[in-house]
C-alpha positions as CSV (number, residue, x, y, z in Angstrom):
1,M,184.0,-87.2,153.1
2,S,181.6,-88.9,155.5
3,R,182.2,-92.5,156.2
4,V,179.6,-94.8,154.6
5,T,178.7,-97.8,156.7
6,A,177.2,-101.1,155.8
7,P,174.2,-102.4,158.0
8,P,175.1,-105.1,160.5
9,S,175.2,-108.4,158.5
10,S,173.5,-110.1,161.5
11,L,170.2,-108.3,160.8
12,S,170.0,-110.1,157.4
13,S,171.4,-113.4,158.4
14,P,169.0,-116.4,157.8
15,D,169.4,-117.5,161.5
16,H,168.4,-114.0,162.8
17,I,165.4,-113.9,160.4
18,A,164.4,-117.4,161.6
19,R,164.5,-116.3,165.2
20,L,162.4,-113.3,164.4
21,R,159.7,-115.5,162.9
22,T,159.4,-117.4,166.2
23,S,159.5,-114.2,168.2
24,N,156.5,-112.9,170.1
25,G,154.9,-110.6,167.5
26,D,153.2,-108.5,170.1
27,D,153.9,-104.8,170.2
28,F,156.0,-103.1,172.9
29,E,154.7,-103.4,176.4
30,T,151.4,-101.6,177.0
31,I,151.6,-98.8,179.5
32,P,148.2,-98.2,181.2
33,E,149.0,-94.4,182.0
34,L,149.5,-93.8,178.2
35,E,146.4,-95.5,176.9
36,R,144.5,-92.2,176.8
37,W,147.1,-90.9,174.4
38,A,147.2,-94.0,172.1
39,R,145.7,-91.9,169.2
40,G,147.8,-88.9,169.8
41,I,148.5,-86.3,172.5
42,P,146.2,-83.2,172.2
43,P,148.3,-80.0,172.1
44,E,146.8,-78.8,175.4
45,E,148.1,-82.0,177.1
46,V,151.7,-81.9,175.7
47,P,153.1,-80.0,178.8
48,E,151.6,-82.7,181.0
49,A,153.1,-85.4,178.9
50,R,156.5,-83.6,179.1
51,R,156.4,-83.5,182.9
52,L,155.5,-87.2,183.0
53,W,158.4,-88.0,180.6
54,Q,160.7,-86.0,182.8
55,T,159.6,-88.0,185.9
56,W,160.3,-91.3,184.2
57,L,163.7,-90.2,182.7
58,G,166.5,-92.3,184.2
59,D,164.2,-94.6,186.2
60,P,165.2,-98.2,185.3
61,A,161.8,-99.4,186.3
62,R,160.1,-97.2,183.7
63,D,162.3,-98.0,180.7
64,A,159.3,-99.4,178.8
65,A,157.1,-96.4,179.7
66,L,159.9,-93.9,178.8
67,F,160.2,-95.5,175.3
68,R,156.4,-95.5,174.7
69,L,156.0,-91.9,175.9
70,S,159.2,-90.7,173.9
71,V,157.6,-92.1,170.7
72,Q,154.2,-90.7,171.4
73,L,155.4,-87.3,172.6
74,G,158.0,-87.1,169.8
75,G,155.2,-87.6,167.2
76,E,153.7,-84.3,168.4
77,L,157.1,-82.3,168.1
78,E,159.1,-80.9,165.2
79,P,161.9,-83.2,164.1
80,A,164.7,-81.2,165.8
81,E,162.9,-81.2,169.0
82,R,162.0,-84.9,168.7
83,Y,165.6,-85.6,168.1
84,R,166.7,-83.9,171.3
85,L,164.0,-85.8,173.2
86,L,165.2,-89.2,172.0
87,A,168.9,-88.3,172.3
88,E,168.4,-87.4,176.0
89,A,166.3,-90.6,176.7
90,A,168.4,-93.3,175.0
91,P,171.6,-93.1,177.2
92,L,169.6,-93.1,180.4
93,T,167.7,-96.3,179.5
94,T,169.2,-99.4,181.1
95,D,167.2,-102.1,179.3
96,T,169.3,-103.2,176.2
97,G,166.1,-103.6,174.0
98,Y,164.5,-100.3,174.8
99,R,167.9,-98.5,174.6
100,T,168.3,-99.9,171.1
101,A,164.8,-98.9,170.1
102,L,165.4,-95.3,171.4
103,A,168.8,-95.1,169.7
104,A,167.4,-96.4,166.4
105,S,164.5,-93.9,166.6
106,A,167.1,-91.1,167.2
107,A,169.0,-92.3,164.2
108,S,165.9,-92.3,161.9
109,T,165.2,-88.6,163.1
110,A,168.8,-87.7,162.5
111,V,168.6,-88.9,159.0
112,R,165.5,-86.9,158.4
113,L,167.4,-83.9,159.7
114,G,170.3,-84.6,157.3
115,D,172.7,-85.5,160.1
116,L,174.0,-88.9,158.7
117,D,177.1,-88.9,160.9
118,G,174.8,-88.5,163.9
119,A,172.6,-91.4,162.7
120,R,175.7,-93.6,162.3
121,R,176.8,-92.8,165.8
122,W,173.3,-93.8,167.2
123,L,173.1,-97.0,165.1
124,A,176.6,-98.0,166.5
125,E,174.9,-98.0,169.9
126,C,172.2,-100.5,168.7
127,Q,172.4,-104.3,169.5
128,P,170.6,-106.7,167.1
129,S,167.7,-108.1,169.0
130,P,165.7,-111.3,168.6
131,T,162.6,-109.4,169.8
132,L,160.5,-108.5,166.7
133,A,159.4,-105.1,168.1
134,V,163.0,-103.9,168.8
135,D,164.3,-105.4,165.6
136,S,161.7,-103.6,163.5
137,V,162.6,-100.2,164.8
138,H,166.3,-101.0,164.3
139,R,165.9,-102.5,160.8
140,I,163.8,-99.5,159.5
141,A,166.5,-97.1,160.9
142,E,169.2,-99.0,159.1
143,A,167.3,-99.1,155.9
144,T,166.6,-95.4,156.1
145,L,170.3,-94.6,156.5
146,A,171.3,-97.0,153.7
147,I,169.0,-95.1,151.3
148,S,170.4,-91.8,152.4
149,E,174.0,-93.1,151.9
150,G,173.1,-94.1,148.3
151,R,172.9,-97.7,149.0
152,P,169.2,-98.6,148.3
153,A,170.0,-102.2,147.6
154,G,171.2,-102.5,151.1
155,A,167.8,-101.2,152.3
156,V,166.0,-103.8,150.1
157,L,168.2,-106.5,151.7
158,L,167.2,-105.4,155.2
159,L,163.4,-105.1,154.5
160,G,163.0,-107.7,151.8
161,E,161.7,-107.1,148.3
162,R,158.2,-108.1,149.1
163,D,156.0,-107.6,152.1
164,G,156.3,-110.5,154.5
165,E,159.7,-111.6,153.3
166,V,161.3,-110.2,156.4
167,P,159.2,-110.2,159.6
168,I,158.1,-106.6,160.7
169,L,156.0,-105.7,163.7
170,R,152.5,-104.9,162.6
171,S,152.6,-101.3,164.0
172,Y,155.7,-100.6,161.9
173,R,154.7,-102.5,158.8
174,S,153.2,-99.5,156.9
175,L,156.4,-97.5,157.4
176,A,158.5,-100.4,156.3
177,M,156.4,-100.7,153.1
178,A,156.9,-97.1,152.3
179,V,160.7,-97.3,152.8
180,R,160.9,-100.5,150.8
181,A,159.0,-98.9,147.9
182,H,161.3,-96.0,147.8
183,A,164.4,-98.2,148.1
184,L,163.2,-100.3,145.2
185,R,162.5,-97.2,143.1
186,A,165.9,-95.7,144.0
187,S,167.6,-99.0,143.0
188,G,166.0,-98.9,139.6
189,A,163.6,-101.7,140.2
190,K,160.5,-99.8,139.1
191,P,158.1,-102.8,138.5
192,A,158.9,-104.1,142.0
193,A,158.7,-100.6,143.4
194,D,155.2,-100.2,141.9
195,R,154.2,-103.5,143.3
196,A,155.3,-102.5,146.7
197,L,153.5,-99.2,146.5
198,R,150.3,-101.0,145.5
199,E,150.7,-103.2,148.6
200,L,151.0,-100.0,150.8
201,L,148.0,-98.3,149.2
202,R,145.9,-101.4,149.7
203,R,146.9,-101.4,153.3
204,V,146.5,-97.7,154.3
205,G,145.0,-95.9,151.2
206,V,146.3,-92.9,149.4
207,D,145.9,-90.4,152.2
208,G,147.5,-92.8,154.6
209,A,150.5,-93.4,152.2
210,R,150.9,-89.6,151.7
211,S,151.0,-89.1,155.5
212,I,153.7,-91.7,155.8
213,V,155.7,-90.4,152.9
214,D,155.6,-86.9,154.5
215,K,157.5,-88.3,157.5
216,L,160.4,-89.7,155.4
217,P,163.7,-87.8,155.0
218,R,163.2,-84.7,152.9
219,A,166.7,-85.1,151.5
220,W,165.3,-88.1,149.5
221,D,163.4,-85.5,147.5
222,I,160.5,-87.9,147.0
223,D,158.2,-87.0,144.1
224,A,154.9,-87.9,145.6
225,S,153.5,-88.4,142.1
226,Y,154.5,-92.0,142.3
227,L,151.5,-92.4,144.7
228,D,149.4,-91.9,141.5
229,V,150.0,-95.5,140.4
230,P,146.5,-96.6,141.0
231,W,145.1,-93.6,139.2
232,R,147.5,-94.3,136.2
233,D,146.3,-98.0,136.2
234,S,142.7,-96.9,136.0
235,E,143.3,-94.4,133.2
236,V,145.3,-97.2,131.3
237,S,142.3,-99.5,131.6
238,A,139.9,-96.8,130.4
239,A,142.2,-96.0,127.4
240,W,142.2,-99.8,126.4
241,L,138.5,-99.9,126.7
242,R,138.3,-96.8,124.3
243,I,140.7,-98.6,121.9
244,A,138.6,-101.8,122.1
245,G,135.4,-99.8,121.4
246,G,137.1,-98.3,118.3
247,S,137.9,-101.8,117.0
248,L,134.3,-103.0,117.7
249,A,133.0,-100.0,115.7
250,A,135.3,-100.9,112.8
251,V,134.2,-104.5,112.8
252,V,130.5,-103.4,112.9
253,A,131.1,-101.0,110.0
254,M,132.8,-103.7,107.9
255,A,130.1,-106.2,108.7
256,L,127.4,-103.7,107.8
257,A,129.2,-102.9,104.5
258,V,129.4,-106.5,103.6
259,A,125.8,-107.2,104.4
260,T,124.7,-104.1,102.5
261,N,126.6,-105.2,99.4
262,A,124.9,-108.5,99.5
263,D,121.6,-106.8,99.7
264,L,122.4,-104.6,96.7
265,A,123.6,-107.6,94.7
266,G,120.4,-109.6,95.5
267,A,117.2,-109.6,93.6
268,G,115.1,-108.4,96.5
269,A,117.4,-105.4,97.4
270,D,116.7,-103.6,100.6
271,P,115.5,-100.1,99.8
272,D,117.6,-98.7,102.8
273,A,120.8,-100.5,101.7
274,W,122.3,-97.3,100.1
275,F,121.6,-95.3,103.2
276,K,123.4,-98.0,105.3
277,L,126.3,-98.0,102.9
278,V,126.7,-94.3,102.4
279,A,125.8,-92.9,105.8
280,V,126.1,-95.5,108.6
281,S,129.2,-97.3,107.7
282,P,131.3,-94.1,107.2
283,F,130.0,-92.8,110.6
284,L,131.0,-96.0,112.3
285,L,134.4,-95.9,110.6
286,A,134.9,-92.3,111.7
287,L,133.9,-93.2,115.2
288,S,136.3,-96.2,115.1
289,A,139.1,-93.9,114.0
290,W,138.4,-91.3,116.7
291,L,138.2,-93.9,119.5
292,A,141.4,-95.5,118.4
293,L,143.3,-92.3,118.1
294,T,142.1,-90.7,121.4
295,G,142.5,-94.2,123.1
296,R,146.2,-94.3,122.0
297,R,146.7,-90.7,123.1
298,N,145.1,-91.3,126.5
299,L,147.2,-94.5,126.9
300,R,150.4,-92.6,126.2
301,I,149.6,-89.9,128.8
302,A,148.4,-92.5,131.4
303,K,151.5,-94.6,131.1
304,H,154.3,-92.2,130.3
305,G,152.9,-88.7,131.2
306,F,154.4,-86.4,133.8
307,A,152.4,-86.1,137.0
308,G,152.1,-82.9,139.0
309,E,149.8,-80.5,141.0
310,G,147.8,-78.2,138.9
311,R,145.2,-75.4,139.4
312,V,142.0,-75.0,137.5
313,V,142.2,-71.4,135.8
314,G,139.2,-71.6,133.6
315,K,136.7,-73.8,131.6
316,T,136.2,-74.5,127.9
317,R,132.7,-75.2,126.6
318,R,132.3,-78.4,124.5
319,A,130.5,-78.4,121.2
320,Y,127.8,-80.8,122.6
321,R,125.4,-80.6,125.5
322,S,122.6,-82.7,127.1
323,R,119.1,-81.5,127.6
324,R,120.0,-80.6,131.3
325,T,123.4,-79.0,131.0
326,A,126.3,-77.9,128.9
327,Y,129.6,-79.6,129.3
328,Y,133.0,-78.1,129.8
329,G,136.7,-79.1,129.8
330,L,138.7,-77.7,132.6
331,S,141.6,-75.3,131.8
332,V,144.5,-76.4,134.0
333,Q,147.8,-74.6,134.7
334,A,150.7,-76.4,136.2
335,D,154.5,-76.9,136.3
336,V,155.3,-80.6,135.8
337,R,158.7,-82.2,136.2
338,D,159.9,-84.9,133.8
339,P,162.2,-87.8,135.0
340,D,165.3,-85.8,134.0
341,G,164.3,-83.0,136.3
342,R,163.2,-80.5,133.5
343,V,160.3,-78.4,134.5
344,W,157.5,-78.0,131.9
345,P,155.0,-75.1,132.2
346,V,151.6,-76.6,131.2
347,L,148.4,-74.9,130.2
348,A,146.1,-77.6,129.0
349,T,142.4,-78.7,128.9
350,S,141.1,-81.7,130.7
351,I,140.2,-84.8,128.6
352,D,137.2,-85.6,130.7
353,D,134.0,-83.5,130.6
354,H,132.3,-81.8,133.6
355,G,128.8,-80.4,134.0
356,T,128.2,-76.7,134.5
357,A,127.9,-76.9,138.3
358,R,130.8,-79.1,138.8
359,A,133.0,-77.1,136.3
360,N,132.1,-73.9,138.2
361,A,132.9,-75.5,141.6
362,L,136.3,-76.6,140.4
363,L,137.5,-73.1,139.3
364,D,140.7,-72.2,141.3
365,R,140.9,-75.7,142.7
366,S,144.1,-77.8,143.0
367,V,144.0,-81.0,141.0
368,R,146.4,-83.8,140.0
369,I,147.3,-83.9,136.3
370,L,149.0,-86.3,133.9
371,W,150.5,-84.5,130.9
372,H,152.7,-85.6,128.0
373,P,154.7,-83.3,125.6
374,R,153.4,-85.2,122.6
375,H,149.9,-83.9,123.4
376,P,150.6,-80.5,125.0
377,S,147.0,-79.1,124.7
378,V,145.3,-81.8,126.8
379,A,145.8,-83.5,130.2
380,L,144.2,-86.2,132.3
381,V,142.9,-84.4,135.5
382,K,142.1,-86.0,138.8
383,V,139.6,-84.3,141.0
384,Q,140.0,-84.9,144.8
385,P,136.9,-86.6,146.3
386,G,134.5,-84.1,148.0
387,S,136.0,-81.1,146.2
388,A,133.1,-80.5,143.9
389,P,129.5,-81.7,143.3
390,E,129.1,-85.2,141.8
391,P,128.6,-85.4,138.0
392,G,124.8,-85.7,138.4
393,D,124.5,-82.5,140.4
394,H,123.9,-80.0,137.6
C-alpha cells in the first residue's frame, strides 16, 4: 500500500501564517520577454517558447524566467507532457524558492495523472517559504495531494475553511477556492462547501469555475453539477414565491367569502354577491391549491433533485396560448446520477414554458436539468445563454 503522508505542519503553523501576512503580496518576478504570452502562448508560437525554455534551462541567472515560462508553456501542453517539462526544470533550478515552486507544480501535475508516489517525492523536495507566491503554489499542491489521499480535512487545514483565512497569492486564489470547495464537500461539510463555491462563482462566474474544475485531478471524479448551486438557489426562491402566491390567493378567497356572506345577510344585498361566492371564491381557492402544490413540487426538485446534462428530444404543446404564439414544454431525455451513484434514465417535460420559436430552436440542444423521482414526469430545465432566441422572440 502506498504511504500516506501528512502535510508539513509548518505550513499551517500560526507563526508561518503570520509571516505570510506580512510577506510581499506581489506575484512572481515579471519577465519582460514573456509579457507577450501573458494571456497564453498561441499554438504556432509554442515551438519558439520551447526553444527559449531550452536556452534558459540550467542557467542560474534565469531561474525566475524558467519558472514563469515552464508554467506558461505547461499550460499549453497535455498533463503528461507538462509533467515531463516541470520534472526536467525543477532539479536544474538553483534558487530555493523557484525550485520549490517548480517541484510543487510537478507534484500537482503528478496528482492529476494519478501518480501519488511521484507527487510525494516532489513535495519532499519542497521547502516551506515565507514568500507568499512560493507558499501558495506549495500549499495548493499539498492540499491537492491530501484530498487524493483521502484526507480532505488536511486540505481544509492548509487552505482554511473560508477565503482569506489563509493568505493566498491573488493569481492562485481562484484555484485555491476550487480546491477548498471540493475539500469541504469531500469532508462532509456541505453547507461550508456551498458557501465556498458561491465565493468562487462570485469571483470568476460559472464558466470560469468550470474551466478551473476541469484542471483538477480526474481521479476526484468531480460531479460538476455542484456548480449549479446558484441555479438551485434561484429555483428555490421562485418556488417559495409560488407558494406565497398560493397563500395570498387563499387569503383573498376567504376574505371575499366573508364579505359576500355579509352582503347576503344585509338588507341591501349586493346583486352580484352570489356570483362572487359561487364563481370567484372557488376559482381563487383552486388557484391557491394549484400554486401551493406546484410550488412544493418545484421546491423539492430545486433543493433535492438530481442534476445532470440532458438533451431536448421534442416539445409538448400546452393547453393555453397567447394571441401571438403557442406555448410548449420541452421533452428532455437524460441519465442523472443520485448521491448513491445510481443512474436514473429520465424522460421528462420541462416545468417552464417556451414560445414556438424558442422551443423549435432548442430541439436537440444540450441543457442542464434538475429531476426528482417523486415527480418523474417533469424537470427543471436550464437553457444556456445564447443557445436560443429570447422569450419575446416568437
